[in-house]
N, CA, C and O atoms as a CHARMM CRD file, in Angstrom:
* protein
*
  372
    1    1 MET  N    -10.05200 -19.48700   7.87900 PROA 1      0.00000
    2    1 MET  CA   -10.73800 -18.36000   8.50300 PROA 1      0.00000
    3    1 MET  C    -10.80500 -17.19600   7.51200 PROA 1      0.00000
    4    1 MET  O     -9.80700 -16.84200   6.88300 PROA 1      0.00000
    5    2 ILE  N    -11.95900 -16.62600   7.38700 PROA 2      0.00000
    6    2 ILE  CA   -12.14300 -15.48500   6.49600 PROA 2      0.00000
    7    2 ILE  C    -11.80900 -14.21200   7.26600 PROA 2      0.00000
    8    2 ILE  O    -12.36100 -13.94500   8.33300 PROA 2      0.00000
    9    3 GLU  N    -10.91300 -13.45400   6.70900 PROA 3      0.00000
   10    3 GLU  CA   -10.55600 -12.16300   7.30000 PROA 3      0.00000
   11    3 GLU  C    -10.73400 -11.09500   6.25200 PROA 3      0.00000
   12    3 GLU  O    -10.22100 -11.27900   5.14800 PROA 3      0.00000
   13    4 PRO  N    -11.38000 -10.05600   6.48500 PROA 4      0.00000
   14    4 PRO  CA   -12.18800  -9.70900   7.65100 PROA 4      0.00000
   15    4 PRO  C    -13.48300 -10.51100   7.66300 PROA 4      0.00000
   16    4 PRO  O    -13.89400 -11.05800   6.63900 PROA 4      0.00000
   17    5 THR  N    -14.11200 -10.57600   8.81000 PROA 5      0.00000
   18    5 THR  CA   -15.34800 -11.34600   8.93600 PROA 5      0.00000
   19    5 THR  C    -16.50800 -10.62300   8.26100 PROA 5      0.00000
   20    5 THR  O    -16.42800  -9.43200   7.95900 PROA 5      0.00000
   21    6 ILE  N    -17.56400 -11.35200   8.03500 PROA 6      0.00000
   22    6 ILE  CA   -18.76000 -10.75800   7.42000 PROA 6      0.00000
   23    6 ILE  C    -19.33200  -9.67200   8.32500 PROA 6      0.00000
   24    6 ILE  O    -19.79100  -8.63700   7.84000 PROA 6      0.00000
   25    7 ALA  N    -19.30700  -9.90100   9.63000 PROA 7      0.00000
   26    7 ALA  CA   -19.81200  -8.89800  10.57300 PROA 7      0.00000
   27    7 ALA  C    -19.00400  -7.60600  10.48300 PROA 7      0.00000
   28    7 ALA  O    -19.56700  -6.51500  10.57400 PROA 7      0.00000
   29    8 GLU  N    -17.70000  -7.72200  10.30700 PROA 8      0.00000
   30    8 GLU  CA   -16.86100  -6.52600  10.18000 PROA 8      0.00000
   31    8 GLU  C    -17.15600  -5.78600   8.88600 PROA 8      0.00000
   32    8 GLU  O    -17.12300  -4.55600   8.85300 PROA 8      0.00000
   33    9 LEU  N    -17.44100  -6.51700   7.82700 PROA 9      0.00000
   34    9 LEU  CA   -17.73300  -5.88600   6.54200 PROA 9      0.00000
   35    9 LEU  C    -19.11000  -5.23400   6.50600 PROA 9      0.00000
   36    9 LEU  O    -19.27300  -4.15400   5.93600 PROA 9      0.00000
   37   10 THR  N    -20.10000  -5.88300   7.11000 PROA 10     0.00000
   38   10 THR  CA   -21.45900  -5.33500   7.06600 PROA 10     0.00000
   39   10 THR  C    -21.67100  -4.24200   8.09800 PROA 10     0.00000
   40   10 THR  O    -22.47300  -3.33400   7.88300 PROA 10     0.00000
   41   11 LYS  N    -20.96400  -4.32000   9.21100 PROA 11     0.00000
   42   11 LYS  CA   -21.06400  -3.33400  10.30200 PROA 11     0.00000
   43   11 LYS  C    -22.50900  -3.12200  10.74700 PROA 11     0.00000
   44   11 LYS  O    -22.85700  -2.05800  11.25900 PROA 11     0.00000
   45   12 GLY  N    -23.34400  -4.13200  10.55100 PROA 12     0.00000
   46   12 GLY  CA   -24.73200  -4.05700  10.98100 PROA 12     0.00000
   47   12 GLY  C    -25.59500  -3.11700  10.15900 PROA 12     0.00000
   48   12 GLY  O    -26.76700  -2.92500  10.48000 PROA 12     0.00000
   49   13 LYS  N    -25.04700  -2.52900   9.11400 PROA 13     0.00000
   50   13 LYS  CA   -25.79500  -1.54100   8.32500 PROA 13     0.00000
   51   13 LYS  C    -26.34700  -2.11500   7.02900 PROA 13     0.00000
   52   13 LYS  O    -27.34700  -1.62000   6.50900 PROA 13     0.00000
   53   14 ILE  N    -25.71400  -3.14400   6.50600 PROA 14     0.00000
   54   14 ILE  CA   -26.16300  -3.73300   5.25000 PROA 14     0.00000
   55   14 ILE  C    -26.35700  -5.22700   5.45600 PROA 14     0.00000
   56   14 ILE  O    -25.76500  -5.82500   6.35400 PROA 14     0.00000
   57   15 ASN  N    -27.18400  -5.81300   4.62300 PROA 15     0.00000
   58   15 ASN  CA   -27.38200  -7.25800   4.74600 PROA 15     0.00000
   59   15 ASN  C    -26.36400  -8.00300   3.88900 PROA 15     0.00000
   60   15 ASN  O    -25.66700  -7.40200   3.07100 PROA 15     0.00000
   61   16 ARG  N    -26.28800  -9.28800   4.07900 PROA 16     0.00000
   62   16 ARG  CA   -25.29400 -10.10100   3.38100 PROA 16     0.00000
   63   16 ARG  C    -25.50400 -10.09600   1.86700 PROA 16     0.00000
   64   16 ARG  O    -24.53800 -10.11200   1.10400 PROA 16     0.00000
   65   17 TYR  N    -26.74800 -10.07300   1.44000 PROA 17     0.00000
   66   17 TYR  CA   -27.04100 -10.05400   0.01300 PROA 17     0.00000
   67   17 TYR  C    -26.43400  -8.81200  -0.63800 PROA 17     0.00000
   68   17 TYR  O    -25.78600  -8.90500  -1.68100 PROA 17     0.00000
   69   18 GLU  N    -26.64600  -7.66100  -0.02300 PROA 18     0.00000
   70   18 GLU  CA   -26.06400  -6.42200  -0.55400 PROA 18     0.00000
   71   18 GLU  C    -24.54800  -6.51300  -0.59200 PROA 18     0.00000
   72   18 GLU  O    -23.91600  -6.06000  -1.54600 PROA 18     0.00000
   73   19 LEU  N    -23.97000  -7.09600   0.44200 PROA 19     0.00000
   74   19 LEU  CA   -22.51700  -7.24400   0.50700 PROA 19     0.00000
   75   19 LEU  C    -21.99800  -8.12600  -0.63100 PROA 19     0.00000
   76   19 LEU  O    -21.00800  -7.79000  -1.28100 PROA 19     0.00000
   77   20 VAL  N    -22.66300  -9.24000  -0.86500 PROA 20     0.00000
   78   20 VAL  CA   -22.24100 -10.15900  -1.92500 PROA 20     0.00000
   79   20 VAL  C    -22.32400  -9.48000  -3.29000 PROA 20     0.00000
   80   20 VAL  O    -21.40400  -9.59500  -4.10000 PROA 20     0.00000
   81   21 ILE  N    -23.40900  -8.78500  -3.53800 PROA 21     0.00000
   82   21 ILE  CA   -23.57400  -8.08800  -4.82500 PROA 21     0.00000
   83   21 ILE  C    -22.49700  -7.02300  -4.98900 PROA 21     0.00000
   84   21 ILE  O    -21.90300  -6.90100  -6.06000 PROA 21     0.00000
   85   22 ALA  N    -22.24500  -6.25500  -3.93900 PROA 22     0.00000
   86   22 ALA  CA   -21.24000  -5.18100  -4.01400 PROA 22     0.00000
   87   22 ALA  C    -19.83900  -5.74300  -4.22600 PROA 22     0.00000
   88   22 ALA  O    -19.06600  -5.20000  -5.01600 PROA 22     0.00000
   89   23 ILE  N    -19.51000  -6.81800  -3.53300 PROA 23     0.00000
   90   23 ILE  CA   -18.18200  -7.41600  -3.70000 PROA 23     0.00000
   91   23 ILE  C    -18.04300  -8.01800  -5.09600 PROA 23     0.00000
   92   23 ILE  O    -16.97400  -7.93500  -5.70100 PROA 23     0.00000
   93   24 ALA  N    -19.10400  -8.61800  -5.60700 PROA 24     0.00000
   94   24 ALA  CA   -19.06400  -9.16500  -6.96800 PROA 24     0.00000
   95   24 ALA  C    -18.84000  -8.06100  -8.00100 PROA 24     0.00000
   96   24 ALA  O    -18.07000  -8.23600  -8.94500 PROA 24     0.00000
   97   25 LYS  N    -19.51100  -6.93500  -7.82100 PROA 25     0.00000
   98   25 LYS  CA   -19.32500  -5.81500  -8.75400 PROA 25     0.00000
   99   25 LYS  C    -17.90900  -5.25800  -8.66300 PROA 25     0.00000
  100   25 LYS  O    -17.29100  -4.94200  -9.67900 PROA 25     0.00000
  101   26 CYS  N    -17.40800  -5.14300  -7.45000 PROA 26     0.00000
  102   26 CYS  CA   -16.04700  -4.64900  -7.26000 PROA 26     0.00000
  103   26 CYS  C    -15.03300  -5.62900  -7.86000 PROA 26     0.00000
  104   26 CYS  O    -14.05700  -5.21000  -8.48300 PROA 26     0.00000
  105   27 ALA  N    -15.26200  -6.92700  -7.67100 PROA 27     0.00000
  106   27 ALA  CA   -14.36500  -7.94100  -8.22800 PROA 27     0.00000
  107   27 ALA  C    -14.36200  -7.86700  -9.75200 PROA 27     0.00000
  108   27 ALA  O    -13.32900  -8.08600 -10.38400 PROA 27     0.00000
  109   28 ARG  N    -15.51500  -7.55900 -10.34000 PROA 28     0.00000
  110   28 ARG  CA   -15.58400  -7.39800 -11.79900 PROA 28     0.00000
  111   28 ARG  C    -14.73100  -6.21100 -12.24200 PROA 28     0.00000
  112   28 ARG  O    -14.03700  -6.28900 -13.25600 PROA 28     0.00000
  113   29 LEU  N    -14.78000  -5.11100 -11.48400 PROA 29     0.00000
  114   29 LEU  CA   -13.94400  -3.95200 -11.80000 PROA 29     0.00000
  115   29 LEU  C    -12.46200  -4.30700 -11.70200 PROA 29     0.00000
  116   29 LEU  O    -11.66200  -3.88800 -12.53900 PROA 29     0.00000
  117   30 VAL  N    -12.10200  -5.07200 -10.69100 PROA 30     0.00000
  118   30 VAL  CA   -10.71000  -5.50200 -10.51000 PROA 30     0.00000
  119   30 VAL  C    -10.28400  -6.37800 -11.68700 PROA 30     0.00000
  120   30 VAL  O     -9.18900  -6.21100 -12.22400 PROA 30     0.00000
  121   31 THR  N    -11.14100  -7.30200 -12.08100 PROA 31     0.00000
  122   31 THR  CA   -10.83800  -8.17900 -13.20900 PROA 31     0.00000
  123   31 THR  C    -10.69900  -7.38400 -14.49600 PROA 31     0.00000
  124   31 THR  O     -9.79000  -7.63400 -15.28800 PROA 31     0.00000
  125   32 ASP  N    -11.59100  -6.43100 -14.70700 PROA 32     0.00000
  126   32 ASP  CA   -11.51600  -5.59200 -15.90400 PROA 32     0.00000
  127   32 ASP  C    -10.21700  -4.79900 -15.94200 PROA 32     0.00000
  128   32 ASP  O     -9.61700  -4.65200 -17.00600 PROA 32     0.00000
  129   33 GLU  N     -9.77700  -4.29000 -14.80500 PROA 33     0.00000
  130   33 GLU  CA    -8.52100  -3.53900 -14.75300 PROA 33     0.00000
  131   33 GLU  C     -7.33500  -4.45600 -15.03500 PROA 33     0.00000
  132   33 GLU  O     -6.39500  -4.05800 -15.72300 PROA 33     0.00000
  133   34 TYR  N     -7.37100  -5.67600 -14.51000 PROA 34     0.00000
  134   34 TYR  CA    -6.29900  -6.63800 -14.79400 PROA 34     0.00000
  135   34 TYR  C     -6.23400  -6.91700 -16.29000 PROA 34     0.00000
  136   34 TYR  O     -5.15200  -6.89900 -16.87700 PROA 34     0.00000
  137   35 VAL  N     -7.38000  -7.17600 -16.90900 PROA 35     0.00000
  138   35 VAL  CA    -7.42500  -7.46600 -18.34300 PROA 35     0.00000
  139   35 VAL  C     -6.87400  -6.28200 -19.13400 PROA 35     0.00000
  140   35 VAL  O     -6.12500  -6.46800 -20.09300 PROA 35     0.00000
  141   36 SER  N     -7.24000  -5.08000 -18.73900 PROA 36     0.00000
  142   36 SER  CA    -6.75800  -3.88100 -19.41400 PROA 36     0.00000
  143   36 SER  C     -5.23500  -3.76400 -19.31100 PROA 36     0.00000
  144   36 SER  O     -4.55300  -3.49900 -20.30200 PROA 36     0.00000
  145   37 GLN  N     -4.71700  -3.96400 -18.10500 PROA 37     0.00000
  146   37 GLN  CA    -3.26400  -3.88300 -17.92400 PROA 37     0.00000
  147   37 GLN  C     -2.55800  -5.00200 -18.68700 PROA 37     0.00000
  148   37 GLN  O     -1.48400  -4.78600 -19.24900 PROA 37     0.00000
  149   38 ARG  N     -3.14700  -6.18200 -18.71000 PROA 38     0.00000
  150   38 ARG  CA    -2.54500  -7.31300 -19.42000 PROA 38     0.00000
  151   38 ARG  C     -2.50100  -7.04000 -20.92400 PROA 38     0.00000
  152   38 ARG  O     -1.48800  -7.30500 -21.57000 PROA 38     0.00000
  153   39 GLU  N     -3.58200  -6.51800 -21.48000 PROA 39     0.00000
  154   39 GLU  CA    -3.61000  -6.20400 -22.90700 PROA 39     0.00000
  155   39 GLU  C     -2.57600  -5.14300 -23.25700 PROA 39     0.00000
  156   39 GLU  O     -1.87700  -5.25000 -24.26500 PROA 39     0.00000
  157   40 ARG  N     -2.48700  -4.10900 -22.40700 PROA 40     0.00000
  158   40 ARG  CA    -1.50500  -3.05000 -22.62600 PROA 40     0.00000
  159   40 ARG  C     -0.08400  -3.61800 -22.58500 PROA 40     0.00000
  160   40 ARG  O      0.75000  -3.27000 -23.42100 PROA 40     0.00000
  161   41 ALA  N      0.18500  -4.48000 -21.62200 PROA 41     0.00000
  162   41 ALA  CA     1.51100  -5.08500 -21.48700 PROA 41     0.00000
  163   41 ALA  C      1.82900  -5.99200 -22.67800 PROA 41     0.00000
  164   41 ALA  O      2.94500  -5.97500 -23.19800 PROA 41     0.00000
  165   42 ASP  N      0.85400  -6.77100 -23.10000 PROA 42     0.00000
  166   42 ASP  CA     1.06400  -7.63500 -24.27000 PROA 42     0.00000
  167   42 ASP  C      1.38000  -6.81600 -25.51700 PROA 42     0.00000
  168   42 ASP  O      2.24900  -7.18600 -26.30700 PROA 42     0.00000
  169   43 ARG  N      0.67200  -5.70900 -25.68900 PROA 43     0.00000
  170   43 ARG  CA     0.92500  -4.82700 -26.83700 PROA 43     0.00000
  171   43 ARG  C      2.33000  -4.25000 -26.78900 PROA 43     0.00000
  172   43 ARG  O      3.02900  -4.20400 -27.80200 PROA 43     0.00000
  173   44 MET  N      2.74000  -3.80800 -25.59900 PROA 44     0.00000
  174   44 MET  CA     4.08200  -3.22900 -25.45500 PROA 44     0.00000
  175   44 MET  C      5.15700  -4.25800 -25.77000 PROA 44     0.00000
  176   44 MET  O      6.15500  -3.93700 -26.41400 PROA 44     0.00000
  177   45 ILE  N      4.96100  -5.47900 -25.32600 PROA 45     0.00000
  178   45 ILE  CA     5.93900  -6.53500 -25.58800 PROA 45     0.00000
  179   45 ILE  C      5.95000  -6.89500 -27.07000 PROA 45     0.00000
  180   45 ILE  O      7.01700  -7.07700 -27.65600 PROA 45     0.00000
  181   46 ALA  N      4.77000  -6.99800 -27.67900 PROA 46     0.00000
  182   46 ALA  CA     4.67800  -7.34200 -29.09800 PROA 46     0.00000
  183   46 ALA  C      5.31200  -6.26400 -29.97700 PROA 46     0.00000
  184   46 ALA  O      5.93200  -6.57000 -30.99500 PROA 46     0.00000
  185   47 ASN  N      5.15300  -5.01000 -29.58000 PROA 47     0.00000
  186   47 ASN  CA     5.71700  -3.89900 -30.36300 PROA 47     0.00000
  187   47 ASN  C      7.16900  -3.59400 -29.98500 PROA 47     0.00000
  188   47 ASN  O      7.77300  -2.65400 -30.50300 PROA 47     0.00000
  189   48 ARG  N      7.70500  -4.38500 -29.09300 PROA 48     0.00000
  190   48 ARG  CA     9.08800  -4.23400 -28.61500 PROA 48     0.00000
  191   48 ARG  C      9.35600  -2.84200 -28.03300 PROA 48     0.00000
  192   48 ARG  O     10.42000  -2.25700 -28.23200 PROA 48     0.00000
  193   49 GLU  N      8.34600  -2.33000 -27.30100 PROA 49     0.00000
  194   49 GLU  CA     8.48300  -1.03700 -26.64200 PROA 49     0.00000
  195   49 GLU  C      9.19000  -1.15300 -25.29900 PROA 49     0.00000
  196   49 GLU  O      9.63000  -0.15200 -24.73400 PROA 49     0.00000
  197   50 THR  N      9.29600  -2.37500 -24.79100 PROA 50     0.00000
  198   50 THR  CA     9.91000  -2.59900 -23.49400 PROA 50     0.00000
  199   50 THR  C     10.62300  -3.94900 -23.49400 PROA 50     0.00000
  200   50 THR  O     10.30300  -4.84400 -24.27700 PROA 50     0.00000
  201   51 ASP  N     11.58700  -4.06800 -22.60500 PROA 51     0.00000
  202   51 ASP  CA    12.25800  -5.35500 -22.44800 PROA 51     0.00000
  203   51 ASP  C     11.92300  -5.98900 -21.09400 PROA 51     0.00000
  204   51 ASP  O     12.51800  -6.99400 -20.70600 PROA 51     0.00000
  205   52 LYS  N     10.96500  -5.38900 -20.38300 PROA 52     0.00000
  206   52 LYS  CA    10.54100  -5.91900 -19.08500 PROA 52     0.00000
  207   52 LYS  C      9.68300  -7.16100 -19.28900 PROA 52     0.00000
  208   52 LYS  O      9.01300  -7.29500 -20.31300 PROA 52     0.00000
  209   53 PRO  N      9.70200  -8.07200 -18.31500 PROA 53     0.00000
  210   53 PRO  CA     8.81100  -9.23000 -18.42100 PROA 53     0.00000
  211   53 PRO  C      7.35300  -8.80800 -18.18000 PROA 53     0.00000
  212   53 PRO  O      7.07500  -7.75000 -17.61600 PROA 53     0.00000
  213   54 LEU  N      6.45500  -9.65600 -18.61900 PROA 54     0.00000
  214   54 LEU  CA     5.02000  -9.37500 -18.50600 PROA 54     0.00000
  215   54 LEU  C      4.61200  -9.07000 -17.06800 PROA 54     0.00000
  216   54 LEU  O      3.86100  -8.12600 -16.82500 PROA 54     0.00000
  217   55 ALA  N      5.09300  -9.85000 -16.12700 PROA 55     0.00000
  218   55 ALA  CA     4.71900  -9.67200 -14.72300 PROA 55     0.00000
  219   55 ALA  C      5.11400  -8.30100 -14.18700 PROA 55     0.00000
  220   55 ALA  O      4.42800  -7.75800 -13.32100 PROA 55     0.00000
  221   56 ALA  N      6.19000  -7.74100 -14.68200 PROA 56     0.00000
  222   56 ALA  CA     6.64000  -6.43200 -14.21000 PROA 56     0.00000
  223   56 ALA  C      5.77400  -5.29700 -14.75000 PROA 56     0.00000
  224   56 ALA  O      5.79500  -4.19000 -14.21200 PROA 56     0.00000
  225   57 LEU  N      5.02600  -5.56000 -15.79000 PROA 57     0.00000
  226   57 LEU  CA     4.20300  -4.52000 -16.40800 PROA 57     0.00000
  227   57 LEU  C      2.78200  -4.46900 -15.84900 PROA 57     0.00000
  228   57 LEU  O      2.02300  -3.55500 -16.17100 PROA 57     0.00000
  229   58 ILE  N      2.42000  -5.43900 -15.02000 PROA 58     0.00000
  230   58 ILE  CA     1.08400  -5.49100 -14.43300 PROA 58     0.00000
  231   58 ILE  C      1.19900  -5.17500 -12.95200 PROA 58     0.00000
  232   58 ILE  O      2.06400  -5.71300 -12.26000 PROA 58     0.00000
  233   59 SER  N      0.33500  -4.31100 -12.47200 PROA 59     0.00000
  234   59 SER  CA     0.34100  -3.91000 -11.07100 PROA 59     0.00000
  235   59 SER  C      0.25400  -5.13300 -10.15900 PROA 59     0.00000
  236   59 SER  O     -0.51600  -6.05800 -10.41900 PROA 59     0.00000
  237   60 ARG  N      1.03000  -5.12800  -9.11600 PROA 60     0.00000
  238   60 ARG  CA     1.09800  -6.26300  -8.18900 PROA 60     0.00000
  239   60 ARG  C     -0.26800  -6.58000  -7.57700 PROA 60     0.00000
  240   60 ARG  O     -0.60900  -7.74600  -7.37800 PROA 60     0.00000
  241   61 GLU  N     -1.03800  -5.54700  -7.28300 PROA 61     0.00000
  242   61 GLU  CA    -2.36600  -5.74700  -6.68700 PROA 61     0.00000
  243   61 GLU  C     -3.24200  -6.63000  -7.56500 PROA 61     0.00000
  244   61 GLU  O     -3.97800  -7.47400  -7.05300 PROA 61     0.00000
  245   62 TYR  N     -3.17400  -6.44800  -8.86400 PROA 62     0.00000
  246   62 TYR  CA    -4.00200  -7.21500  -9.78600 PROA 62     0.00000
  247   62 TYR  C     -3.37400  -8.55400 -10.14400 PROA 62     0.00000
  248   62 TYR  O     -4.07800  -9.52400 -10.42500 PROA 62     0.00000
  249   63 ARG  N     -2.06300  -8.60100 -10.13300 PROA 63     0.00000
  250   63 ARG  CA    -1.33300  -9.78800 -10.56000 PROA 63     0.00000
  251   63 ARG  C     -1.28700 -10.87800  -9.49100 PROA 63     0.00000
  252   63 ARG  O     -1.40100 -12.06000  -9.81700 PROA 63     0.00000
  253   64 ASP  N     -1.12200 -10.50500  -8.22800 PROA 64     0.00000
  254   64 ASP  CA    -0.82500 -11.48100  -7.18900 PROA 64     0.00000
  255   64 ASP  C     -2.01700 -11.92700  -6.35100 PROA 64     0.00000
  256   64 ASP  O     -1.92700 -12.95400  -5.67700 PROA 64     0.00000
  257   65 GLU  N     -3.10800 -11.21100  -6.36600 PROA 65     0.00000
  258   65 GLU  CA    -4.26600 -11.54500  -5.52900 PROA 65     0.00000
  259   65 GLU  C     -5.45000 -11.92600  -6.40300 PROA 65     0.00000
  260   65 GLU  O     -5.56800 -11.47700  -7.54400 PROA 65     0.00000
  261   66 LYS  N     -6.31400 -12.75000  -5.86000 PROA 66     0.00000
  262   66 LYS  CA    -7.56900 -13.07300  -6.54100 PROA 66     0.00000
  263   66 LYS  C     -8.46900 -11.84000  -6.50800 PROA 66     0.00000
  264   66 LYS  O     -8.40800 -11.04600  -5.57000 PROA 66     0.00000
  265   67 ALA  N     -9.29300 -11.68600  -7.52500 PROA 67     0.00000
  266   67 ALA  CA   -10.15100 -10.51200  -7.64600 PROA 67     0.00000
  267   67 ALA  C    -11.09700 -10.35800  -6.46200 PROA 67     0.00000
  268   67 ALA  O    -11.30700  -9.24300  -5.98500 PROA 67     0.00000
  269   68 VAL  N    -11.66600 -11.45100  -5.98500 PROA 68     0.00000
  270   68 VAL  CA   -12.61400 -11.37900  -4.86800 PROA 68     0.00000
  271   68 VAL  C    -11.89000 -10.95200  -3.59000 PROA 68     0.00000
  272   68 VAL  O    -12.41300 -10.14200  -2.82500 PROA 68     0.00000
  273   69 LYS  N    -10.70600 -11.48200  -3.35800 PROA 69     0.00000
  274   69 LYS  CA    -9.93500 -11.10000  -2.16500 PROA 69     0.00000
  275   69 LYS  C     -9.57900  -9.61600  -2.22800 PROA 69     0.00000
  276   69 LYS  O     -9.66200  -8.92000  -1.21500 PROA 69     0.00000
  277   70 THR  N     -9.18700  -9.12800  -3.39100 PROA 70     0.00000
  278   70 THR  CA    -8.89200  -7.70100  -3.55000 PROA 70     0.00000
  279   70 THR  C    -10.13600  -6.87000  -3.28500 PROA 70     0.00000
  280   70 THR  O    -10.05600  -5.83300  -2.62700 PROA 70     0.00000
  281   71 ALA  N    -11.28000  -7.30600  -3.78400 PROA 71     0.00000
  282   71 ALA  CA   -12.53900  -6.58500  -3.56400 PROA 71     0.00000
  283   71 ALA  C    -12.89000  -6.54800  -2.08200 PROA 71     0.00000
  284   71 ALA  O    -13.29700  -5.50600  -1.56700 PROA 71     0.00000
  285   72 ILE  N    -12.73900  -7.66900  -1.39700 PROA 72     0.00000
  286   72 ILE  CA   -13.02600  -7.71400   0.03900 PROA 72     0.00000
  287   72 ILE  C    -12.11100  -6.75900   0.78700 PROA 72     0.00000
  288   72 ILE  O    -12.56000  -6.02800   1.67000 PROA 72     0.00000
  289   73 ASN  N    -10.83400  -6.76100   0.43900 PROA 73     0.00000
  290   73 ASN  CA    -9.88700  -5.85700   1.10100 PROA 73     0.00000
  291   73 ASN  C    -10.23600  -4.39100   0.84500 PROA 73     0.00000
  292   73 ASN  O    -10.07700  -3.54900   1.72900 PROA 73     0.00000
  293   74 ARG  N    -10.70700  -4.09000  -0.35600 PROA 74     0.00000
  294   74 ARG  CA   -11.08900  -2.70600  -0.66300 PROA 74     0.00000
  295   74 ARG  C    -12.30100  -2.26400   0.16000 PROA 74     0.00000
  296   74 ARG  O    -12.37600  -1.11000   0.58200 PROA 74     0.00000
  297   75 PHE  N    -13.22900  -3.15900   0.38500 PROA 75     0.00000
  298   75 PHE  CA   -14.36600  -2.81700   1.24600 PROA 75     0.00000
  299   75 PHE  C    -13.92600  -2.68200   2.69400 PROA 75     0.00000
  300   75 PHE  O    -14.39000  -1.79500   3.41100 PROA 75     0.00000
  301   76 ALA  N    -13.03600  -3.55800   3.11900 PROA 76     0.00000
  302   76 ALA  CA   -12.58600  -3.53200   4.51300 PROA 76     0.00000
  303   76 ALA  C    -11.82200  -2.25700   4.83700 PROA 76     0.00000
  304   76 ALA  O    -11.98100  -1.70400   5.92500 PROA 76     0.00000
  305   77 ASN  N    -10.99000  -1.77700   3.90200 PROA 77     0.00000
  306   77 ASN  CA   -10.19400  -0.58400   4.19600 PROA 77     0.00000
  307   77 ASN  C    -10.87600   0.71100   3.76200 PROA 77     0.00000
  308   77 ASN  O    -10.31300   1.79200   3.93100 PROA 77     0.00000
  309   78 GLY  N    -12.08100   0.61100   3.20600 PROA 78     0.00000
  310   78 GLY  CA   -12.85300   1.81100   2.88400 PROA 78     0.00000
  311   78 GLY  C    -12.60900   2.39400   1.50600 PROA 78     0.00000
  312   78 GLY  O    -13.15900   3.44800   1.18500 PROA 78     0.00000
  313   79 THR  N    -11.79600   1.73800   0.67800 PROA 79     0.00000
  314   79 THR  CA   -11.57100   2.22300  -0.68400 PROA 79     0.00000
  315   79 THR  C    -12.86800   2.21200  -1.47700 PROA 79     0.00000
  316   79 THR  O    -13.15300   3.14400  -2.22900 PROA 79     0.00000
  317   80 TYR  N    -13.65300   1.15500  -1.30600 PROA 80     0.00000
  318   80 TYR  CA   -14.97200   1.05400  -1.91100 PROA 80     0.00000
  319   80 TYR  C    -15.99500   0.93800  -0.79700 PROA 80     0.00000
  320   80 TYR  O    -15.72100   0.37800   0.26400 PROA 80     0.00000
  321   81 ARG  N    -17.17800   1.47800  -1.05700 PROA 81     0.00000
  322   81 ARG  CA   -18.25000   1.36700  -0.08100 PROA 81     0.00000
  323   81 ARG  C    -19.56700   1.29100  -0.81700 PROA 81     0.00000
  324   81 ARG  O    -19.66500   1.64400  -1.99200 PROA 81     0.00000
  325   82 ILE  N    -20.56000   0.83400  -0.12000 PROA 82     0.00000
  326   82 ILE  CA   -21.89000   0.70300  -0.69900 PROA 82     0.00000
  327   82 ILE  C    -22.63900   2.00400  -0.46600 PROA 82     0.00000
  328   82 ILE  O    -22.76600   2.47300   0.66500 PROA 82     0.00000
  329   83 VAL  N    -23.13200   2.57800  -1.55200 PROA 83     0.00000
  330   83 VAL  CA   -23.91100   3.80500  -1.46700 PROA 83     0.00000
  331   83 VAL  C    -25.32700   3.45400  -1.87400 PROA 83     0.00000
  332   83 VAL  O    -25.57300   2.95900  -2.97400 PROA 83     0.00000
  333   84 GLU  N    -26.24800   3.71900  -0.97200 PROA 84     0.00000
  334   84 GLU  CA   -27.63500   3.41500  -1.28600 PROA 84     0.00000
  335   84 GLU  C    -28.14700   4.42800  -2.28400 PROA 84     0.00000
  336   84 GLU  O    -28.03700   5.63600  -2.07600 PROA 84     0.00000
  337   85 GLY  N    -28.71200   3.92200  -3.37600 PROA 85     0.00000
  338   85 GLY  CA   -29.25000   4.78900  -4.40400 PROA 85     0.00000
  339   85 GLY  C    -30.74800   4.62300  -4.50000 PROA 85     0.00000
  340   85 GLY  O    -31.33200   3.71100  -3.91600 PROA 85     0.00000
  341   86 SER  N    -31.33800   5.49500  -5.22600 PROA 86     0.00000
  342   86 SER  CA   -32.77700   5.36900  -5.42100 PROA 86     0.00000
  343   86 SER  C    -33.02800   4.70300  -6.75800 PROA 86     0.00000
  344   86 SER  O    -32.24000   4.84100  -7.69400 PROA 86     0.00000
  345   87 VAL  N    -34.11000   3.99300  -6.83600 PROA 87     0.00000
  346   87 VAL  CA   -34.51400   3.33400  -8.07200 PROA 87     0.00000
  347   87 VAL  C    -35.84200   3.92800  -8.48100 PROA 87     0.00000
  348   87 VAL  O    -36.77900   3.98900  -7.68500 PROA 87     0.00000
  349   88 ASP  N    -35.92200   4.36900  -9.73600 PROA 88     0.00000
  350   88 ASP  CA   -37.16800   4.98600 -10.18700 PROA 88     0.00000
  351   88 ASP  C    -38.19200   3.89900 -10.53700 PROA 88     0.00000
  352   88 ASP  O    -37.92400   2.70800 -10.37700 PROA 88     0.00000
  353   89 GLU  N    -39.34800   4.31900 -11.00900 PROA 89     0.00000
  354   89 GLU  CA   -40.44700   3.39700 -11.29900 PROA 89     0.00000
  355   89 GLU  C    -40.09700   2.38800 -12.37800 PROA 89     0.00000
  356   89 GLU  O    -40.63500   1.28100 -12.38600 PROA 89     0.00000
  357   90 ASP  N    -39.20700   2.75200 -13.28500 PROA 90     0.00000
  358   90 ASP  CA   -38.81900   1.83900 -14.38400 PROA 90     0.00000
  359   90 ASP  C    -37.77700   0.82000 -13.94000 PROA 90     0.00000
  360   90 ASP  O    -37.39600  -0.05000 -14.72400 PROA 90     0.00000
  361   91 GLY  N    -37.31400   0.90900 -12.71100 PROA 91     0.00000
  362   91 GLY  CA   -36.30500  -0.01400 -12.22300 PROA 91     0.00000
  363   91 GLY  C    -34.88300   0.43100 -12.53700 PROA 91     0.00000
  364   91 GLY  O    -33.92800  -0.31900 -12.33000 PROA 91     0.00000
  365   92 GLU  N    -34.74900   1.66500 -13.04000 PROA 92     0.00000
  366   92 GLU  CA   -33.42000   2.18400 -13.37400 PROA 92     0.00000
  367   92 GLU  C    -32.93300   3.05800 -12.24100 PROA 92     0.00000
  368   92 GLU  O    -33.71600   3.74200 -11.58100 PROA 92     0.00000
  369   93 GLU  N    -31.61700   3.02800 -12.02100 PROA 93     0.00000
  370   93 GLU  CA   -31.03600   3.86000 -10.95600 PROA 93     0.00000
  371   93 GLU  C    -30.77200   5.25500 -11.44800 PROA 93     0.00000
  372   93 GLU  O    -30.28500   6.09500 -10.69000 PROA 93     0.00000
């Protein structure tokens, strides 16, 4: 069972396509943040700046959950939301 449901996420205001695109973009941001934290942690360990294990240096949110699940949870709790923007004639926002 998917929690929260698609109906709860869309709230009748956005279509599923918009939801999928928004969650994919959010998941990319989550993945990028994980990679950033991982690189920082690897550097600290390589330079012997810390004696903590790698897992302790990466935020639990990024380390323990899949990026898509984290993105869905962020939309469900309102951390991220879809903002309708305008697109000019050239197709740029």
